[in-house]
N, C-alpha and C positions, 0 to 999 in steps of 0.2 A: 531649492526654491526659497526665496526670501519671504518667510511667513510673518515674522514679527515686524509690524510697521507702526511707528509712532506718528501721530498726526497732531500738530499744534494748532488749536483753534476749533471751537465747537460752534461754528456758525454754518452758513449754508454750504460752503464748499467742503469744510471739514466733515460735517455730518453726512453729506452725500457720498464722499469718498469712503468714509468708514462703513456706511451701509453696503456699498457695492463690493468693497474688499471682503467684508464678512461673508457676503453671499457667494463669493468666488473661493472661499476656503482659507483666506488669509486671517491673521490674528491682529487686527488693528487695536491700538490704544489711543484714546483722545485725551490730550492734556489741554486744559483751558485755564487761563489766568483768573477769570472771574470765578466766584464761588458757586455760581449757578448759571443756567442758560440766560442769555441776555434777552429780555422781553421787549425792549424798546425798538425804535427804528421807524423808518418811513415806509411808504408803500413801494413794493417791488413787483416787477412784471415777470410772469412765467409765460413764455411764448415759444413758438416754433420747436426747435429740437428739445428745449427744456420741458415742453409739455409732454413729449414722449418719455423723457426720463422719469418724471414724477408719476406718469401713468404706469410705467413698469414697476414702480415702487408701491403701487396701489393707493396713491395719495390724491389722484386727480379729483375724485368726487369731494373729498374733504377740502381741498384747496378752492374748488368752485364754491362750496358752501360758505367758506370764510372770506370770499372776495370782498374787496372794499366797495364795489358798486359805485365807482366814481364815473360820472358822465363826461366830464371834460374840464377844460381850462377856460377861465374868463378873465379878461383884463379890465380893470376898473380905473376910473379917474378919482380925484381926491374927494369927490362927493359920493363915492361908492356906486356910481352909475356904470353899468357894464358898457364898455365901448366896443368889445368884440368877444366872441366865444368860439372855441374850437372843440368839437365833439371828438373825444379820443376813444370812444368805445370800439372794441375790436373783438369779433367773435372768436378769433384765433388766439387771443391773449387773455390772461387772467391776472388782475392785480390783487395782491394780498399784502397785508402788513408783514414786515420782515420778521418780527417776533412771532407771529402766528405761523409763518412758514418754518422757522427754526423749530418750534414746538412740534409741528407735524413730522418733520424729518427725524427728530429725536425719538418720537413715538414708535418708529419702525426701525430703529437702529440699536440693536442689542449688542453692545461691545463694552470693553472696559473704559470707564471715564475717570479722569483724575482732575477734579475741579479745585480751584484755588491754588494752582501751581503753575510753574512756567519753566521753560528751558533756560539754563544759564550758561551751558557750555556744551559743545559738540566735538567729539574726537572720532574721526573716520579712520577705519582700518580696512584691510583687504577683505576681512570676513564680517564686518559689521560696523556699528556706530555705538560709541559709549556716550551716554547722555547724562548730564548733571541737571537735576531738578532743584529748584530753590528750596523745596520742602520735602521732596520725596527721595532724596538721596541719588545714587547713581544706578542707572539701568542700562541694559544692552538691547539694541534692536538691530534688525537687518537693514531697514531703511528708515529715513525720517522725511516727512512731508510737512512743509510749512503752509498752513491755511489760516494764518493769523493776521490777515488784513493788510491795509495800506502801509502801516508802520510795523511791518513784520519783524519781530525779533529773530525769528528763524532765518529770514533772508539776510539780516545783518550778520549773524554768526556764521552762516555757511557761504555767503556770496560777497560780503563786504558792506561798506557804509551805505546807508539809505540814500544819501545825496547822489550816489552813483546811478541811481535808477529812477528817482522821482523826478517828474517833469511838471513844474508849476504852470497852471493854466490861467493865471492873471486874476483869479477871484478867490474869495473866501466865502464860506457858507456856514449857516447854523440852523438847527431845527430843535424844537422843544414842544412841550404840550401847550395848548392854548384853549381859551374859552370857545366852545363850539357855537355859542350864540353869535359870534362875530362873523360867521361866514355862511354862505348858502349851502344847504345840504346837497351832497353828492357832486360838489364842484371844487376845483382848485382855483382860488381867487388870487390874482396877482396885481400888485400896484407897483409902478415903476417911477423912479426919477433917474436921470442920467447915471448909468453905471451902477445902479442899485435896484434891488427887488425885495419887497416884503410881501409875503403871501400867507394864505391860510388854506389848509387841506382838510376837507370835510368828507370822511368816508360815510357811505350809506349804511354800513353794518357795524360801526363803532361809535360809541358816544363821545370819545375823546378826539378833539381836533388837534392839528399840528400847525405850529407857526414856522415859517421859513424866512430866512434872510440870506441874501447874497449881495456882496459888494465887490467892485473891481478895485484892485490894489496892486502896488508893487510887492515883491516878497517881503514878508515880515518875519524877523527872527523870533520864533515863539515855540516853546515846548508843547508838543501835541497833547500832553497830559496836564497842562497848567490851566485848569478850568477857570480860575479866578481871572487870569489874563485874557482868556478867550471871551469871557463876559465883558471885560473892560473894552476890548476891541470892538465888539458888536455894539455896545453902548456908545462908544465914540463915533461909530459909523452912522448910527440911526437915532441917537438920543436927542438930537436937536430938531429932528423932523417931526412936526406935529400933524403932518398930512394923513389923510385917510384914517386908518385904525392902527397906525404904527405905534403910538404910545401904549395902547392896551396890549397889543401883541408883544411888544418889547418887555413890558412889566411881567407878563405871564411867563415868557420864555426865560427871563433871567431868574425867576423864582423856581423854575423847574429843576429838581436835583438831577434829572437825566439830560439836562442841556448838553447838546453836542455841537462841536465846532471843529472845522478843519479847513485846510487849503483845498481848493479844487485842483487836484493833481492826478496824473496818470503814472503808472509804472511801465517803464520800457526796459526790457531785458533781452539780450541776444539769445539767451537760452534759459529754461526754467529748471535745469538740473545741473548738478555737479557731483559726479561720483554717485554716492548713495543718498544724496540729498536731492529733493525736488520741491517745487512750489506749485500751488494751485490757488485759484480764486484771486482776490484783490492783491494778495502778496506777490503774485506772479505778473499780473497784467491789469491792475485796476484801470478801468476806463473812465472813472469819475462818476459821481452821481448825475452829472449832466447827460450822461449817455443813456440812462434809463435801462441799462443792460447788465447791471452787476449781478443780479440773481440768475439771469439767463446764462451768462458766461460761467458763473460758479457751478451751476448744476450740470451744464454740458461738459465743462472742462474736467470736473471731478469724476464724472461718469466715464469719460474717455480715458483718463489716467488709470482707473481701476480696470477697464476693459483691456487696455494694452498690457498691464501687468499680468492679467489672467492669460491673455493670448500668448505671452512670452514665458509662461510658467514661472513668473516671478523674476525673470532675468531683467534687472533694471537697465542694463547696458543697451538692451534692445528696446524695452518698453518706453523709457523716458524719451528717446529720440522720436519714436513713432507718435507718442502723445503730443510732443511739440509740433510735429509736422501736421497732425490731424486737426489741431485746434488754433494754430496761429492765424489762419485766414479769417476766421470768425472774429478773433480778437482785434485784428487790424481793422476790420470793417466797423466794429463797434467803438473803436477809439477815435473815429472821426466825429467830433462833437461840436465843431465850429458853429453849425447852423443852430443847434439846440441852445447854445449859450447866447447867441444873438437874439433868439426868440425870447428867452427868459430875461435877459439883462441887456437891453439895447444900450450902447455906449453914449448916445446923444438923444436929445429930444426929437430930432428929425428921424433918427432910427426907430424910436418908439412909434412915431406916427406911421412910418412905412410898415412896421410890424402889425399895427392895429388895422391898417387898411388891407393888408394881405390876409389877415385873419377873418375880416368881414367878408371878403370875397370867397374864402374857403367855406365859411359857415352857411 
């Protein structure tokens, strides 16, 4: 039985996998590049099969108590008048801030953690994997699972260059902290110009608001860790627009040390495993933030991976294939994001009017 399993990444997928592997008698170790759990992030949805997963972990009451309590989305004009609203409340779904969910998952996952470190090399053999860590020397594990996000270093080391698997979806996005006084409580407020969206997210249970920016673009050659360049790109895209509350939101976002920017991308892979290596979460199948399904896919996928390893008594040759077969249908469904993007970021003024008209009919 392959007992010793290294998981790279201490976010939703990595922590969920570690929890269930531990419960099944495995010995997981979680290595995380950051020196602590990442507390930031946007709202994420726990729904459908994911609800059952967190319920089995004993976390559903705490997740409901920490829910964002957001009522819906509203689209506004340059004078901040609501032109349409969409109620998004769903009794079968709970939205929670990503950092809150990560903290709850960590609270019920008692395994070995290695913070402030990362994998630098992987050497696979018939009987295990030799792993070099940047600061922790060399260690041996039976299996290695990458749960380290869209720009997974584990995927690059085990499967090849990032460019082979990322599919750019014609947009870039950013989010950061913003002044809560700028938006309506319990609503996501969105303002559009052709090919762009600036928005404000106001949770009902959190004092801190979030600013959002999305803009349509051709691919831009940019390092995903170059925060200064990220801020320059967002300033270039929105800095000349004095409409609505864009100047205030932009100033707040660019001043936030936790400012986050990336391409709207998906990960498409023919398989999520190679010998003793496997991937889960965004590293394997990122559906992009436009899907609204990142947490759902991470929770369900990590749970299924642990279940298949337990059912196969640790035999990765059986478990990894079953895991892929069990989860790929849901991933394919959630990666169909075209409608979501058109709703959030209409390409033309005419498209915006059609969107607003459809939203008024729905409300």
